[in-house]
N, C-alpha and C positions, 0 to 999 in steps of 0.2 A: 504494500500500500504506500501511497505517497505521503510526504511529510504533512502533518497537521498544521504546522506553524513554521514561521521563519526560524525560530529558535531551534526546532528539531532539525531543520535543513542545515543550519550552521554547525550544529553539533555533529551531524552525520558527516558533513564534508571535512570537518576538522579531524574526526576519528579516523577517516580513511585517507588522510594526508592530502586532501584536495583544497584545504583552506589554511591560510597563514594568519596568525593573530599578530597584529602590530600594537605594541604597548606604548610606543612613543607618542606624544601628543602630535596630532596632525591637524592642520588648519583646513577647514572646509572651504575657505576662500582660495581657490585655484590649486592649492597643494594636493588635496586628496584626488582631484580630477587628473592632475598630471601623473601622479603615481599610478592611478588606474589605467591611463592610456599606455603607459610604458609596460606595465605588467601584462596587459592584454596583448600588446604587440609581441611580447616574448612568449606568449602561450602559457602564461603563468597561472598560479592558483587563485582561488577566491580570496578576498582580503577582508579581514575583520579589524576595523579601526576602533580599538577599545577606548581610547581617549581622544575626544573631538574637542578642539579648542572652542571655548565659549558655549559649550553645549553638554548637557548631562546624558544625552542618548548616544550609544555607539552606532557606528555605521558599517555597512557591509557592501562590497561591490564585487564585480566580476563573477557573480554566481553562474552566469551563462557564458563565461568567457571562452570556453571551447565547446565544440559540438559533442565531444565525448562526455564532458561534465554535464551538459544539458541532457543528453540521453540517460546518463546515470540518475539524474534527478527524477526522471519519469520511467525508470527501468521496468517497473511493474505494470505499467499501463500503456506504454507507447504502442506496442503491437496491437493491443485490444482496440485502442482508439483508431488506428489505421484500418483495422477490420470493420469497425463501426462505420467509418466514412465510406468504405467500399459497399457495405450492405445497405446503407441508407440510400445510396445512389442507385443500387441495383437490387430491388427486392427479390427478383427471381433467383439471384445468387443464394439467398438465404434458403430457398426451397431446394436448390441443387446441392447445397453444402450445409445441411442442418447442424452438423457437429460444430463447424466453424461458427455458425450463427449462435449456437448455444454458448460458446465461449465468450461471446460479447455481452451476455446478459448482465454480468456484474458492472461493466462499464455503462450499459444502458440504464441500469438502476441508479447509478451514481449521478446521472445527468439531472435528476430531479432534486432541486435545492430543498434543504430541510429547514423549516421555519421554527425558530426557538424564541424563548422569552428574554434571554440574556446571554452574555458571552464575555470573554476576556477583554475585548477591545473597549468595553465600557468601564473598566476598573478605575481609571484615573482621568482627570481633565488637565489640560495644559493650554497654551496659547500658541499662535502661529510663530511669534518671535522666539519661543523656546525650542522650536524644532531646528534641526541642523540646517544652517543657512548655506547650502551648497552653491558655489559659484564656479563654473567650469572653465570659462574663457574670459580674458581680460576685459573685453568690452561688453560682457553680458550686463543687462539692465538691472539685475538684482539676483536674489537667490531663487532657485527653481526646484520643483520636484521633478525628477527625471525618470522615475519608475512607478508612476501612479496607476491605479485602476479606478476609473471615474464611472460612477454608477448613476444612471438616469432611467426614468420610466416615461412612457407615453401617457400624458394626462387624460387622453380619451379612452385609453385601455389600461388602467392602472394594474400593477402586478408584475411579478418577475418575468412572466412569459413574454411580455412586450418590452422588456428592459434592454438597456445597452450598457455594456461594460467596455470602455475604451481607454486607450492610453493617450491622453491629451496633456498638453503642456500646462503646468501650473506655476505661475509666478507668485512667490511668497512675499517678496519685498521689492522696494525700489519704485521708480516711476512716480505716479501720482496716487498710488494705493495708500489708503489709511492703514497704518500699522495695526496689526492684530484684528482688523475689522474687515479688510477686503483682500482678496487675492485675484490674480488674473487667470482667465480660463481661455486658452487658445485651442481652437480646433480647426481643421482644414476641410476642404471640400470632400464630399462623399463619405462623411462620417455619420454614424447613427445618431450621435448626440445632436447634430444639426436638425434632424427630422423632429426629435423630441422638443428641442427649443422652439422650433417653428409652431408646433402644435400647441405648446403652452401659450405663446403669444397670441395665436389665432383665437384661442378659447378664453383669453383673459385670466388664466390661472397661474399661480406661482410656479416657477420652474425650479424645482428642488434638485440638488446635486449632493451626492456623497462621494468623497474622495478617499479611497482606501490606499494605504501605503503599508507594504509588508504583508505578512500572512503567508499562506502556503504558496510555494513557487508556481503552482498552477494558475493563480490569480493573474499575475502580470502576463504570463504567456497567453492565457485566454483573452486578455484585453487587447492583444495585437492580432488575434486570429481574424482572417478575412471571411467572416461568416455572412450568409445571406441576410438582408435586412429583414427584421422581424424574428430572427432566431437568437435567443439570448445566449450571450457568451458564458453565462453561469452554467449552462448545460455542458459546455466543453470543459470548464474549470473542474466540474465534478468528475467527468470522465478522465481527464488528465491526472487529477489528484487521487483517483481511485476511491473516492468517498464523496457523499453528498455535501455540497457547500452549505454551511450553516449560516442562515440569515436571520438576524434579530428583528422581530416585528416591532414596528414603531407606529403607534396610533397617530394618524394624521400626518405621518412623515414617511420617508423612504426607509426600507430595511437596510440594515448595516451588516457587513460581513463580520461574523462573530469572531473569527480567528485572525483578522487583520491586526497589525501592530498599531496602526494609527487610523483615525477617521476624522476628516475635516467635513463638517456638515454645514450647509448653507443654502441660500436661495439666490438665483441670478436676478439682479435688478433689471427689469425690462426697459427702463428709461435711460440706462447708463452704459456707455462703453468708454474705456480708457486705453491709452497706448500701452500695449504689452510688448516686451522685448527691450532692446535687441537680445538675441540668443544665438550662440554658436550651434549650428544645426547640422543635420546629417548629409547635406550636400557638400559640406566642407567650407561653408561661408556663414556669415551671420545672417539670420533673418532679422530684418529691421523692425523698428517699432511701428505697430499699426493698431488701430482701434479694435478691441475684442471685448467680449462680455466680462462683466465683473461679478464675482461671487461674494455676497455679503455673508461673512462667516458668523455662524451662530454658536458653534461648539467645536472644540478639538478634544478628542478622547484618545487614550492609548492603553494598552495592556501593561501589566507589570513586566518589567524586564524588556521593554520594547526595543527593537532594533530598526534602524532606518536604512533601507536598501537604496542604492543609487546606481546609476550607470552614467556614462559620458557619451554624448553624441558629438560627432565631428566628421571630418573627412573619412569615408570608409576605407578599409574595414575598421569597425569598432564592435563593441559587444552586441549591438543590435543586429549585426551580421548573422550571429548564431540564431536569433529568432527567425530570420528569413530561411535559414537552412532547415531548421526544425519544422517550420510551417510547411515547407516544400515536401519534407519526408512524410508529414501527416496527410497532406491534402493533394499531393501531386497526382495521385491516381484519379482525382475527381475531374481534372481538366478535360479529358476526352468526353466525359459525360455531360458536363456543363456546356462545353463548346465543341459540338460535333465536328469531326475532321481535324481538330487541333490536337497534335500529339504531345506537345510540351511547350511550356512558357517559362522564361527566365527573366526576371527583373534584375538587371545587373547591378549588384551592390556597389561595385567600384565606381560606377557612373552616377551614384546617388539614388539608385533604385528606380524612381519614376522616369528620369530622363531617357533611359534606354531599355527596351524590351526586345528580347530575342525569342523567336517563335519558330517551331517546326510544325508545318501544316501538311495538307495533302490535297492533291488534285484527284478527286475520286469519280466524278460524274461524267467526264467527257474523255474517255480513253482514246477516242478516235480523233480528237481535236489536236490542234497545234500544241505539242508538248512543251514548246518553249515560251508560251505566253501565259502569264499568271491569270487565273480565272477564279476558281474557288478560293484560292489563297486570299484574294481581295475580300471575298465574303467573310472569310474567317477573321481577317484583320479588322473589319468593321464590327464584327461580333465582339472581339476582344476589347475594342475601344468603347464598347457599351457596357462593360462589366466593372462597376464600382471603381475601386482605386486603380485598376488597370487602365481606366480611361484617362488617367493623368499622364500616360506615356507621351513623350515628345517624338522620339524616334522608335518606330516599331519596324523591326527587320524580320521578315518572314520568308522561309524557304520551303521547298517541297521535300517531304521525307523520301519519296521514291528516287530522287536524284542521288541520294547517298544514305541508305538505311543505317549505316554505321555512325553517322554524324551525331555527336552528343551535344545537348543543349547547353551544357556547362563548360564545354571546351570553347572558350570565347574566340581564341585565335583561329581555331579550325573553322568555326562558324563564319567569322568575317571573311576568311579566305574563300570558303565555299560560295558565299554570296557575291563577293567581288569578282570571282571567276565567271559568274553567270549574269550579273546585272547589266541591263541595257538602259543607260541613262536617258534615252529618248522615250522610253515607255514605262519604266518601272518605278517612277517617283510619283507619289500621290499625296498631295498636301491638303491639310485642313487649316484654314487661316482664321484668325480672330476667334479662338476657342479657349477653353480652359486648360490650364496646366497646374502643376503643384504650387500650393500657396508659398512654399519655401524657395521656389525657383525664380530668380530675379533676371533670367535671360530674356524674358518676354517684355511686353510693353506696358505692364501694369500688374497689380496684385491679382493673381489667379489668371492672368491674361497672356496668351501667347499663341503658338501654333504647333502643328504636328506634321510629320511626314511618315507615310508608310512606304517602305522599300520592299517590294515583293519580287523575288527573283527565282526562276525555275528553269528547267530544261538543261540541255547539254552545256558543257564548259565552253565559254566563248573566247577566253584569253588565258595566257600564262602570266602570272604575276611576277614582277621583278623582285628579287630578294637582296639586291644591293643597288647602290647608287652608281650610275656610270661614271667612270673616272673623268670623262671629258664633258660632263654635264655643265653647261653654261646657262646661268639664269639671267633673265633680263634685269635691267636696272630696277632697284627697289626690292627685289627678292634676294634673300640671303640665308645662309646657314641651313641648307637642306639636310634632313636627317631621316633615316628609314625607321618608321615605327613598327610596321609589320609588313609582310609581303604585300606589295601593291599600294602601300600607304606611305605617303611622303609628308613630313612636317616641314614647313618653311616659315621663316620670319619675313615680315613685310614692313618696309620703312624703318624708322628709328623706334627704339623701345619706348620712347616717350609718346608714341602714337596712341596709346590707350588713354591719353588724356583728352583726345579730340572727341568731338561729338559723334554720335552714332551716324548721322548723315554724312559727315566727313569721312568716317571710316569706310562706309559702304561705297561712297564715290571713289575713294582711293583704290579700293579693291576692284571695283567694276572697271575703272579706267585701265588698270594694269592687266586685267584679264582680256579686255577687248583689244588691247594693243598686241597681244601675243601672236595672233595670226601673221603679223608682219615679221616675226622672228622665227623663221621656219625651222632652224636647227634646234632652238630651245623647245619649240612646240612639239616637234617629233619625238624628242627625248622624254618630255613630260607626259606625252600621250600614253606611254607604257604604264603610267601610274593611274589607275582608275579613280583614286581618291587622294586629294591633296588637302591637308589641314593647315590653315594659316594660324600661327600661334605667337605668343609673346616670347617664348623661350623654347626653341625646338629641341635643344639638348634635354631639357627637363621632360618634355612631352614624349620623347623617344626613349627615355631611360628605362621605362618599364611599361608593361601592359596596363597596369593600374593608372599610371600617370597619363597615358594616352586616353584611356576611357574617361578619366575624370576631367581632363582639360577639354576634350572634344565635345562631350555631351552635356556638361554642366555650363559651358560658356557659349552656347549657341542656341538661337531661336530659329527653327527651320525656315520659316517664311522670310525672315530678314537676313539670315546668315548663310544660306545655301546658295551658292553660285555655280557657274560651270562654263567651260570653254565651249563656244558655239551654242549658246543658249537660245531657246526659241519658245514661243507660245503658240499653240495650235489648238483651236477650239477650247480655249481656257486651260489647256494642259501645258504645264511647264516641263521642259526637258533640256538636255544638252547633248551635243555630239562628241564632246571631248571629256576630259576628266571632270569629275565633280569636285567642287571646292567648298569646304566648310570654314567659315571665319570663326575661329574659336579664341579670338583675342578677348581680353577683359575689356568691357565697354564702360563708359562713364557712369551708367545707371546701375551697374552691378553692385551687389553688396560685397564688402571686403572679405577676403579669405581669412581663415582662422590661423593665428600665430600665437605661440605660447609667450608668456611673460618671461623675459630673460632672467630676472631676479628669482622667480619661482623655480625656473629650470636649474639655476645654480644651487638653490637650497635643496632641491630634490637630489641633485648630484651628490651633495655632501651627505645626505641621509643614506645614499646607496653606496658610499665609499666603504672601504674595508673597516670592519668594526662597527659600522652604522646599522640602524634598525632595519634598513631595507637591503642590506648586503645579500647578493645572490638572487634577488627577485627578478632582475632584468639585466 
């Protein structure tokens, strides 16, 4: 059975050598976060911070820091939950495999929450200012909760069955919030809490919110599960934890997770929004301050011996990468059932998750048709862009399984090579303009506003990709420092490095002018034509240094409709294409949020703690 509480989880990991206790006093302002980032990068253990500066509550991080540790936490239930997902999607399978179905009965029973009258989380009261004030990045706007489970219900259908448990950003301090009385509540597009908030406003009813911190490790994992709207995450928390989630009944209020370590209870003020942020986020940049709802805090309770769990978000990979891996293991088999013809989908973590989606689809219905022209792949791509958070993808790359049945969705280099060998830029680019993108993505032209492109490639191989830069390559004036990122992909710099201070209009005009002048430079054009994809960057050495660097720079720093160009471009019946290489402008633009950089003084302090004889020696 899964752990009943966070304390049980910590004790279990410490007993099995998967957690290290740090007795030295650690500052929650930047120091704890930098330690967490370094230990995660080293594949290290979970961390228990026994003494937190300015706070009486201990903290724990990196619980999900490796996929093996995450699997260990759910070792008794993971396989059962996977079977439950399969059987729920295919009832006939239960009839065909009754023994397997019978084995899922314990998990199915655990999916029903258990209503109780009291629980450990109500043992003591405190205030927001007494909670750990975790600040992860130097320019963060205040202290944040980074591993919450936020509980809401539909006011038109009260009760847990129509509830939502989501992981949304909570700002505890800073900005214009009244200390101890208000906290910020940030949620993005396509999140269940937004539906509940809208229903409360429409019906003129108070929008109540409970924020759970800590508790069984199944709670935070369930909070990030991409479940269909209307299906409560409490059901998954029970299945993952191997026991029914205990919820305390509250007359006239929302139920509270009995075994959580902390609960912040309050009501959203329907007349008030305040700037929330800035906050260092998972794309690797700050999300800037924007108006978001405000929670009027009514009560903060905690259990005896409460522990404050936290994580750090930033340029991936970070600990939330493990969440993505585990979710894929649990729900990956559901993709073909939910999206017929789609074999696999991979939201690329190194590119910030939402900016880049790789997909393997299938051309099933027209075996007699032109095998080289995407047809059903486009239908499948549109279906994917209609699915909840998948709809936030900016670049959706889809290929045909039959062209290479051995192609793996997680082998990113091989996938890109396969696609570039087959892509026809006159035909295979399909744009959506003036649409929605991730709230945290600043490459567009406003909050939640940007564009998308589907690249659908299939059929026989069209070209061989160069694996090195020709020694006699001569670039035209203004182009410099070519570097090979991957086969067929060239990174180049354009103009001076100060060019990122220019306006978006100036940058676009500069790039368009240089591209349009290339046909007069026959030798340069013929050499560049062997590279189907050219990425214009601020620092080509950095972009080409690793696959992760290439993915991060290219797909977080470009907005398809504004930043995709091409040699020999044309518009035909409102379809845009190009006859030569595709060019993506992935330079930083003036309106972008700044990338995340550590505080040098904190870095030096953590270096000293990690030196020989220090409390962090050997952890990274």
